MARBA-3410 file (N, C-alpha, C, O; in Angstrom, 1 decimal):
117
263.4,112.3,49.0,263.3,112.2,50.4,264.7,112.5,51.0,265.6,111.8,50.6 ~ 264.7,113.4,52.0,266.0,113.7,52.7,266.3,112.6,53.7,265.5,112.1,54.4 ~ 267.6,112.2,53.7,268.0,111.2,54.7,269.1,111.9,55.5,270.0,112.6,55.0 ~ 269.0,111.6,56.8,270.0,112.1,57.8,270.6,110.9,58.5,269.9,110.1,59.0 ~ 272.0,110.9,58.5,272.7,109.8,59.0,273.6,110.3,60.1,274.5,111.0,59.9
273.3,109.9,61.4,274.1,110.3,62.5,275.2,109.3,62.8,275.1,108.1,62.5 ~ 276.3,109.8,63.4,277.3,108.9,63.8,278.1,109.6,65.0,277.9,110.7,65.3 ~ 278.9,108.8,65.7,279.7,109.3,66.7,279.3,109.0,68.1,280.0,109.3,69.1 ~ 278.2,108.4,68.3,277.7,108.0,69.7,278.5,106.9,70.2,279.4,106.3,69.5 ~ 278.3,106.6,71.5,279.1,105.5,72.2,279.0,105.6,73.7,278.2,106.4,74.2
279.9,104.9,74.3,280.0,104.9,75.8,281.2,105.7,76.2,282.3,105.5,75.6 ~ 281.0,106.6,77.1,282.1,107.4,77.6,282.0,107.6,79.1,280.9,107.6,79.6 ~ 283.1,107.8,79.8,283.0,108.1,81.2,282.7,109.5,81.5,282.9,110.4,80.6 ~ 282.1,109.8,82.6,281.8,111.2,83.0,283.0,112.0,82.9,284.1,111.6,83.3 ~ 282.8,113.2,82.4,283.9,114.1,82.2,284.6,114.0,80.8,285.4,114.9,80.4
284.2,113.0,80.1,284.8,112.8,78.7,284.1,113.6,77.7,283.2,114.4,77.9 ~ 284.5,113.3,76.4,284.0,114.1,75.3,283.6,113.1,74.2,284.1,112.0,74.0 ~ 282.7,113.6,73.4,282.3,112.9,72.1,281.9,114.0,71.1,281.5,115.1,71.4 ~ 282.1,113.6,69.8,281.7,114.4,68.7,280.7,113.7,67.9,281.0,112.6,67.3 ~ 279.5,114.2,67.8,278.4,113.6,66.9,278.4,114.3,65.6,278.7,115.5,65.5
278.2,113.6,64.5,278.1,114.1,63.2,276.8,113.6,62.5,276.3,112.6,62.8 ~ 276.3,114.5,61.6,275.1,114.1,60.9,275.3,114.6,59.5,275.5,115.8,59.2 ~ 275.2,113.7,58.5,275.3,114.0,57.1,273.9,113.9,56.5,273.2,113.0,56.7 ~ 273.6,114.9,55.7,272.3,115.0,55.0,272.5,114.7,53.6,273.4,115.2,52.9 ~ 271.5,114.0,53.0,271.5,113.8,51.6,270.9,115.0,51.0,270.4,115.9,51.6
270.9,115.0,49.6,270.3,116.1,48.9,271.2,117.2,48.5,272.4,117.1,48.7 ~ 270.7,118.2,47.9,271.6,119.3,47.3,272.2,120.2,48.4,271.6,120.4,49.5 ~ 273.3,120.7,48.1,274.0,121.6,49.0,273.2,122.9,49.1,273.2,123.4,50.2 ~ 272.6,123.3,48.1,271.8,124.5,48.1,270.7,124.4,49.1,270.5,125.3,49.9 ~ 270.0,123.3,49.1,268.9,123.2,50.0,269.4,123.0,51.5,268.7,123.4,52.4
270.5,122.3,51.6,271.1,122.1,53.0,271.4,123.5,53.5,271.1,123.8,54.7 ~ 272.0,124.3,52.7,272.5,125.6,53.2,271.3,126.4,53.6,271.4,127.3,54.5 ~ 270.1,126.2,53.0,268.9,127.0,53.3,268.2,126.4,54.5,267.2,127.0,54.9 ~ 268.6,125.3,55.0,267.9,124.6,56.1,268.4,125.0,57.5,269.6,125.3,57.7 ~ 267.5,125.0,58.5,267.9,125.1,59.9,268.2,123.7,60.4,267.4,122.8,60.1
269.2,123.5,61.2,269.6,122.2,61.7,269.6,122.2,63.2,269.8,123.2,63.8 ~ 269.4,121.0,63.8,269.4,121.0,65.2,269.7,119.6,65.7,269.6,118.6,64.9 ~ 270.1,119.5,66.9,270.2,118.2,67.6,269.2,118.1,68.8,269.1,119.1,69.5 ~ 268.5,117.0,68.8,267.6,116.7,69.9,268.1,115.5,70.6,269.0,114.8,70.1 ~ 267.6,115.2,71.8,267.9,114.0,72.5,266.7,113.5,73.3,265.8,114.3,73.6
266.7,112.2,73.5,265.6,111.6,74.2,266.2,110.6,75.2,266.7,109.6,74.7 ~ 266.0,110.8,76.4,266.5,109.9,77.5,265.4,108.9,77.7,264.2,109.2,77.5 ~ 265.7,107.7,78.3,264.7,106.7,78.6,263.6,107.3,79.5,263.9,107.9,80.5 ~ 262.4,107.1,79.1,261.2,107.6,79.9,261.0,109.0,79.8,260.1,109.5,80.6 ~ 261.7,109.8,79.0,261.5,111.2,78.9,261.1,111.6,77.5,261.3,110.9,76.6
260.6,112.9,77.4,260.3,113.4,76.1,261.6,113.9,75.4,262.6,114.2,76.0 ~ 261.4,113.9,74.1,262.5,114.4,73.3,262.7,115.9,73.5,261.7,116.7,73.6 ~ 263.9,116.4,73.7,264.2,117.8,74.0,265.2,118.3,73.0,266.1,117.6,72.5 ~ 265.1,119.6,72.8,266.1,120.3,72.0,267.4,120.4,72.8,267.4,120.8,73.9 ~ 268.5,120.1,72.1,269.9,120.2,72.7,270.5,121.5,72.2,271.0,122.4,73.0
270.6,121.6,70.8,271.2,122.8,70.2,270.7,122.9,68.8,270.4,122.0,68.2 ~ 270.7,124.2,68.3,270.2,124.4,67.0,271.1,125.5,66.3,271.8,126.3,67.0 ~ 271.2,125.4,65.0,272.0,126.3,64.2,271.1,126.7,63.0,270.7,125.8,62.2 ~ 270.9,127.9,62.8,270.1,128.4,61.7,270.9,128.4,60.4,272.1,128.1,60.3 ~ 270.2,128.7,59.3,270.8,128.8,58.0,271.8,129.9,57.9,272.7,129.9,57.1
271.7,130.9,58.8,272.6,132.0,58.9,273.7,131.8,60.0,274.4,132.7,60.3 ~ 273.7,130.5,60.5,274.7,130.1,61.6,274.5,130.8,62.9,275.4,130.9,63.7 ~ 273.2,131.2,63.2,272.9,131.7,64.5,272.6,130.4,65.4,272.0,129.5,64.9 ~ 273.2,130.4,66.6,273.1,129.2,67.4,272.4,129.5,68.7,272.4,130.6,69.2 ~ 271.8,128.4,69.2,271.2,128.5,70.5,271.3,127.0,71.1,271.3,126.1,70.4
271.3,127.0,72.4,271.4,125.7,73.1,270.6,125.6,74.4,270.3,126.7,74.9 ~ 270.3,124.5,74.8,269.6,124.3,76.1,270.5,124.7,77.2,271.7,124.6,77.2 ~ 269.9,125.3,78.3,270.6,125.7,79.4,271.5,124.6,80.0,272.6,124.9,80.5 ~ 271.0,123.4,79.9,271.7,122.3,80.6,273.0,121.9,79.9,273.8,121.2,80.5 ~ 273.2,122.4,78.6,274.4,122.1,77.9,275.3,123.3,77.6,276.3,123.1,77.0
274.8,124.4,78.0,275.6,125.7,77.6,276.9,125.6,78.3,277.1,125.2,79.4 ~ 277.9,126.0,77.5,279.3,125.9,78.0,280.0,124.6,77.8,281.2,124.5,78.0 ~ 279.2,123.5,77.5,279.7,122.2,77.4,279.6,121.6,75.9,280.5,120.9,75.5 ~ 278.5,122.0,75.3,278.2,121.4,73.9,278.3,122.6,72.9,277.9,123.7,73.2 ~ 278.8,122.3,71.7,278.8,123.3,70.7,278.3,122.7,69.4,278.8,121.6,69.0
277.4,123.4,68.7,276.9,122.9,67.4,277.6,123.7,66.3,277.9,124.9,66.5 ~ 277.9,123.0,65.2,278.5,123.7,64.0,278.0,123.0,62.8,277.4,121.9,62.8 ~ 278.2,123.7,61.7,277.7,123.1,60.4,278.8,123.3,59.3,279.6,124.3,59.4 ~ 278.8,122.5,58.4,279.7,122.6,57.2,278.8,122.4,56.0,278.4,121.4,55.6 ~ 278.5,123.6,55.3,277.6,123.6,54.2,278.2,123.0,52.9,277.5,122.7,52.0
279.5,122.8,52.9,280.2,122.1,51.8,280.0,120.6,51.9,279.8,120.0,50.9 ~ 280.0,120.1,53.1,279.9,118.7,53.3,278.5,118.3,53.7,278.2,117.1,54.0 ~ 277.5,119.2,53.7,276.2,118.9,54.2,276.1,118.2,55.5,275.5,117.2,55.8 ~ 276.9,118.8,56.5,277.1,118.1,57.8,276.8,119.1,58.9,277.2,120.3,58.8 ~ 276.2,118.6,59.9,276.1,119.3,61.2,276.7,118.5,62.3,276.5,117.3,62.3
277.4,119.1,63.2,278.1,118.4,64.2,277.8,118.9,65.6,277.3,120.0,65.8 ~ 278.0,118.1,66.6,277.7,118.5,68.0,279.0,118.0,68.8,279.2,116.8,69.0 ~ 279.8,119.0,69.2,280.9,118.7,70.1,280.4,118.7,71.5,279.9,119.7,72.0 ~ 280.6,117.6,72.2,280.1,117.4,73.6,281.3,117.2,74.5,282.1,116.3,74.3 ~ 281.4,118.1,75.5,282.5,118.0,76.4,281.9,117.9,77.9,280.7,118.2,78.1
282.8,117.5,78.8,282.4,117.4,80.2,281.1,116.7,80.3,280.1,117.1,81.0 ~ 281.0,115.5,79.7,279.7,114.8,79.7,279.4,114.3,81.0,280.3,113.9,81.8 ~ 278.1,114.2,81.3,277.6,113.8,82.6,276.6,112.6,82.4,276.1,112.5,81.3 ~ 276.4,111.8,83.4,275.4,110.7,83.3,274.1,111.2,82.8,273.4,110.5,82.0 ~ 273.6,112.4,83.2,272.3,112.9,82.7,272.3,113.3,81.2,271.2,113.6,80.7
273.4,113.2,80.6,273.5,113.4,79.1,273.2,112.1,78.3,273.1,112.1,77.1 ~ 273.1,111.0,79.1,272.8,109.8,78.4,271.4,109.8,77.7,270.4,110.1,78.3 ~ 271.4,109.5,76.4,270.2,109.6,75.6,270.5,109.1,74.2,271.7,108.9,73.9 ~ 269.5,109.0,73.4,269.6,108.9,72.0,269.6,110.3,71.4,268.6,111.0,71.7 ~ 270.5,110.6,70.6,270.6,111.9,70.0,270.2,111.9,68.6,270.6,111.0,67.8
269.3,112.8,68.2,268.7,112.8,66.9,269.1,114.1,66.1,269.1,115.2,66.7 ~ 269.4,114.0,64.9,269.6,115.1,64.0,268.3,115.5,63.4,267.5,114.7,63.0 ~ 268.1,116.8,63.3,266.9,117.4,62.7,267.2,118.4,61.7,268.1,119.3,61.9 ~ 266.5,118.4,60.6,266.6,119.4,59.5,265.3,119.9,59.2,264.3,119.2,59.0 ~ 265.2,121.3,59.1,264.0,121.9,58.9,264.1,122.9,57.7,265.0,123.8,57.7
263.2,122.8,56.8,263.2,123.7,55.6,261.8,124.1,55.3,261.0,123.2,54.8 ~ 261.4,125.3,55.6,260.0,125.7,55.4,259.1,124.8,56.4,259.4,124.8,57.6 ~ 258.1,124.2,55.8,257.2,123.4,56.6,257.7,121.9,56.7,257.0,121.1,57.4 ~ 258.8,121.6,56.1,259.3,120.2,56.1,260.3,120.0,57.2,261.2,120.8,57.4 ~ 260.2,118.9,57.9,261.1,118.5,58.9,261.5,117.1,58.7,260.7,116.2,58.4
262.8,116.8,58.9,263.3,115.5,58.7,264.2,115.1,59.9,264.8,115.9,60.6 ~ 264.1,113.8,60.2,264.8,113.2,61.4,265.8,112.1,61.0,265.5,111.3,60.0 ~ 266.9,112.0,61.7,267.7,110.9,61.5,267.3,109.7,62.4,266.3,109.9,63.1 ~ 268.0,108.6,62.3,267.5,107.4,63.1,268.1,107.5,64.5,267.6,106.7,65.4 ~ 269.0,108.4,64.8,269.5,108.5,66.2,270.8,107.8,66.4,271.1,106.8,65.8
271.6,108.3,67.3,272.8,107.7,67.8,272.8,107.7,69.3,272.6,108.8,69.9 ~ 273.1,106.6,69.9,273.0,106.5,71.4,274.3,107.0,72.0,275.4,106.6,71.6 ~ 274.1,107.7,73.1,275.2,108.2,73.9,275.0,107.7,75.3,273.9,108.0,75.9 ~ 275.9,107.0,75.9,275.8,106.6,77.3,277.0,107.1,78.1,278.2,106.9,77.7 ~ 276.7,107.8,79.2,277.8,108.3,80.0,277.8,107.6,81.3,276.8,107.6,82.1
278.9,107.0,81.6,278.9,106.2,82.9,279.6,107.1,84.0,280.4,107.9,83.7 ~ 279.1,106.8,85.2,279.6,107.6,86.3,280.8,107.0,87.0,281.4,107.5,87.9
END
């Protein structure tokens, strides 16, 4: 069973930055073959895609975070990261790491980000 462990969340003032990291268990080969993504879920709202990076390192992100957030991966360390800048109160949410390989999808337990105004 794949385990994903997120870290890096916390409390930050508007305009600040945070870097989230997600480490995946399992083989490096399978991680390299996986598509990775970050989702978030704000209180009372549905979970939404924030940014994704494919196994070939093609990236896409939600319009609401374009130009502010950047996703990256390190296939040696089995890690995917989300660099978040110019954070706004509306970015407050629990952020989840997602790994997808074929029909299998795995989720981390989430890390909370709170942005104060």
